[in-house]
ZAMARGU-4260 file (C-alpha; in steps of 0.2 Angstrom, whole numbers, plus 5000, padded with zeros to 4 digits):
<rodrens>
0) 5965/5335/5642 | 5948/5337/5633 | 5945/5355/5644 | 5963/5362/5637 | 5956/5359/5620
5) 5939/5366/5623 | 5946/5383/5632 | 5959/5384/5616 | 5945/5382/5603 | 5935/5395/5614
10) 5951/5406/5613 | 5950/5405/5593 | 5933/5410/5591 | 5933/5424/5603 | 5948/5431/5594
15) 5939/5427/5576 | 5925/5437/5582 | 5934/5451/5589 | 5943/5452/5573 | 5926/5452/5563
20) 5920/5468/5573 | 5933/5478/5573 | 5932/5475/5553 | 5914/5478/5552 | 5916/5495/5563
25) 5929/5501/5550 | 5917/5499/5534 | 5903/5506/5542 | 5910/5521/5546 | 5916/5524/5529
30) 5908/5540/5525 | 5892/5538/5512 | 5889/5554/5501 | 5869/5558/5500 | 5860/5567/5486
35) 5842/5572/5491 | 5827/5574/5480 | 5808/5580/5486 | 5793/5578/5474 | 5777/5586/5478
40) 5761/5582/5470 | 5743/5583/5473 | 5738/5567/5466 | 5736/5553/5476 | 5743/5541/5464
45) 5760/5543/5460 | 5767/5527/5464 | 5772/5525/5444 | 5783/5540/5449 | 5790/5533/5465
50) 5793/5518/5456 | 5803/5524/5443 | 5813/5537/5455 | 5816/5519/5464 | 5823/5510/5449
55) 5836/5526/5447 | 5842/5521/5465 | 5832/5534/5473 | 5825/5529/5491 | 5809/5536/5499
60) 5813/5542/5516 | 5798/5553/5521 | 5781/5559/5517 | 5772/5576/5523 | 5756/5580/5519
65) 5755/5597/5520 | 5751/5614/5506 | 5765/5621/5496 | 5770/5638/5496 | 5755/5644/5483
70) 5745/5636/5497 | 5739/5620/5486 | 5735/5606/5496 | 5744/5590/5493 | 5758/5579/5499
75) 5778/5579/5496 | 5788/5565/5496 | 5806/5566/5500 | 5820/5555/5492 | 5838/5550/5495
80) 5853/5541/5486 | 5870/5537/5488 | 5881/5547/5476
</rodrens>
């Protein structure tokens, strides 16, 4: 009788796990719309600006140290947040 009970419990856990997996996939497939922002700075200390943007929901996703269109050397920060 004990082996049948163990198999029954295992089957119930398997079915519950499968249900949670399917539910998670449906929630993960929901479309998220993003908006993007770039910030160019020649200053090394832009933490106060980035902290302010973070407080508004912006997330830093990339940093590029290059020159802008006018040949000015600096850093470009790329940010995104959900709409």
